[in-house]
C-alpha positions in Angstrom: 144.4 327.1 63.2 143.8 323.8 64.2 143.2 324.4 68.4 145.2 321.2 70.3 143.2 318.3 72.2 141.6 318.5 75.6 143.0 317.8 78.8 142.8 316.8 82.2 142.2 319.7 83.5 139.8 321.4 81.8 135.6 322.2 82.4 134.3 319.4 79.9 136.4 316.9 81.8 135.8 317.7 85.4 132.0 318.1 84.7 132.1 314.9 83.2 133.4 312.8 86.1 131.0 314.9 88.0 128.2 313.1 85.9 129.9 310.5 85.9 130.3 310.6 90.3 126.8 311.2 90.3 125.5 308.0 88.0 127.7 306.2 90.5 126.2 307.1 93.6 122.2 306.9 91.9 123.7 303.3 91.3 126.0 301.8 94.0 123.8 299.9 96.4 124.0 297.7 92.7 127.8 298.2 91.7 128.6 297.3 95.4 128.7 293.7 94.9 131.9 293.8 92.5 134.6 296.0 94.7 134.4 295.5 98.6 136.1 299.5 98.5 132.9 300.6 97.2 130.6 301.4 99.2 127.2 304.3 99.6 130.1 306.0 102.0 132.6 305.8 98.9 130.3 307.1 96.8 129.3 310.1 98.6 133.5 311.0 99.0 133.8 311.3 95.3 130.6 313.0 95.0 131.7 315.7 97.5 135.2 316.0 96.6 134.3 316.3 93.2 132.1 319.4 94.1 134.3 320.9 96.5 137.3 320.8 93.5 134.8 322.3 91.1 133.6 325.1 93.9 137.7 325.9 94.6 139.4 326.1 90.4 135.9 326.4 88.5 133.4 328.3 89.9 133.3 331.3 87.6 132.9 328.6 84.5 130.6 325.5 85.8 127.4 327.8 85.8 127.6 329.2 82.1 127.1 325.3 80.9 123.2 325.3 81.4 123.1 329.2 79.8 120.7 328.8 77.0 124.2 329.7 74.5 125.4 326.4 75.5 122.5 324.5 74.9 122.2 325.9 71.4 125.9 325.1 71.0 124.9 321.8 72.1 122.3 321.8 69.7 125.1 323.0 66.4 127.4 319.6 67.6 124.7 316.9 67.6 123.1 317.9 63.8 127.0 318.5 62.5 128.0 315.0 63.4 124.9 313.5 62.0 125.5 315.2 58.4 129.3 314.4 59.1 128.5 311.3 59.1 125.7 310.6 56.8 128.5 312.3 54.0 130.9 309.4 55.8 129.3 306.7 55.3 127.6 307.8 51.7 131.0 308.2 50.6 132.0 304.5 51.6 129.0 303.0 49.8 128.6 305.5 46.7 132.6 305.0 45.9 133.0 301.7 47.1 134.7 300.8 43.7 137.4 303.6 43.9 139.1 302.9 47.5 141.9 305.5 46.8 138.9 308.8 46.1 137.4 307.6 49.8 141.0 307.5 51.3 142.1 311.3 49.6 138.5 312.3 50.3 138.6 311.7 54.1 142.3 312.3 55.0 141.7 316.5 52.9 139.0 316.9 55.0 139.8 316.1 58.7 138.0 312.6 59.0 141.2 310.3 59.6 142.2 313.5 62.0 139.0 314.4 64.1 135.9 312.2 63.7 136.9 309.4 65.8 137.2 311.6 68.6 135.0 313.7 67.5 132.2 311.5 67.4 132.7 310.2 71.0 132.0 314.1 71.8 135.9 315.6 72.3 134.7 319.6 71.5 138.2 320.2 70.6 138.0 317.3 67.5 133.7 318.2 65.9 135.5 321.7 65.8 138.6 321.2 63.5 137.0 318.5 61.8 133.8 321.2 60.7 136.7 324.0 59.7 138.7 321.4 58.0 135.8 320.3 56.0 134.8 323.9 55.2 138.3 325.5 54.5 138.8 322.1 52.4 136.1 321.6 50.4 135.2 322.7 46.8 133.3 322.8 44.3 134.8 320.1 41.8 134.6 317.4 45.2 130.9 318.5 45.6 129.9 317.7 41.7 132.0 314.3 42.0 130.0 313.4 45.2 126.6 314.4 44.0 126.4 312.5 40.8 126.6 309.2 42.6 123.3 309.8 44.7 124.3 312.2 47.9 122.0 315.5 47.9 123.4 318.7 48.4 121.7 319.7 51.0 124.1 317.3 53.4 127.2 319.4 52.5 125.3 323.0 52.4 124.2 321.8 56.2 127.4 320.6 57.1 129.0 324.2 56.0 126.6 325.7 57.8 127.3 324.3 61.1 130.9 325.3 60.6 129.9 328.9 60.0 127.2 328.9 63.4 130.7 327.2 64.9 131.8 330.4 64.7 130.5 332.3 66.9 130.0 330.0 69.8 133.9 329.6 69.6 134.0 331.5 73.5 131.9 328.2 74.4 134.3 326.3 72.9 137.1 328.2 74.9 134.9 327.8 78.2 135.1 323.8 77.9 138.7 323.6 77.0 139.4 326.1 79.8 141.4 325.2 82.7 142.4 329.3 83.4 142.8 328.9 87.2 143.9 326.4 87.7 147.5 326.2 89.6 150.0 322.8 89.6 147.9 321.9 92.8 144.5 322.0 91.6 146.0 320.0 88.7 147.5 317.3 90.5 143.4 317.3 91.7 142.1 317.7 89.0 143.9 315.1 87.0 144.0 312.7 90.6 140.2 313.1 89.8 139.9 312.1 86.4 142.7 308.9 86.7 140.4 308.0 89.9 136.7 308.4 87.4 138.1 306.7 84.5 139.7 303.4 86.2 135.6 303.7 87.3 134.5 303.7 83.8 136.3 301.2 83.0 134.5 298.4 85.2 131.2 300.0 85.2 130.9 300.2 81.2 131.9 296.0 81.3 129.0 295.3 84.4 126.8 297.3 82.5 127.9 295.5 78.8 124.1 294.4 78.3 122.6 297.3 79.5 123.0 300.5 77.4 121.0 303.2 78.8 123.1 302.7 82.1 126.0 302.0 80.3 126.3 305.2 78.8 126.1 306.5 81.9 129.9 305.6 82.5 130.9 305.7 79.1 133.4 309.4 79.4 133.6 310.5 75.7 129.1 310.1 75.5 128.9 311.8 79.0 131.1 314.7 77.3 129.0 314.5 74.3 125.9 315.3 76.2 127.7 318.5 78.7 
């Protein structure tokens, strides 16, 4: 069964906010030139607010993110996105004379519903895309796409990643969990999320020509790199 999409109070989201707040603090002397309320005290208070909130509501889960199993899970996600992207690009090139096939293949195998959010770091979308792909790919489709030049190993890799993803399901559940967060906590965390997203909107524009720094404020890239 498909898992529902992420929410602002899950573990992954608040950890992304924490990472962005740290980057904001590190760059505050430069960023202070563009907003009068942005100063070192503001950046420090934002970081403390988020750290205290994590300690209050997520102390039993946030530490697990640095465990080896989570690092292995992240490697699976990166590898899966690589091969899913290769296959999508190849289908569009190899079947450019058969638009209906491209449209139906991408729809049937989960790309339409999940690929955009998956490549931006949404863990649930990555999971749902892999499982949908694995459940719907068949030998006839494989023969057809391989006949145009794509190596069989590309699909094999995707299926391997889908199988491995199931064994890491508890990592997904932990990242998407908001267990222990009461209604007051939800309100506080949603306020943090809104504040950080607003910061991201401005800083991404400011660092438009500095991709390395800009990516530290791209919410979905930060999510993907947790």
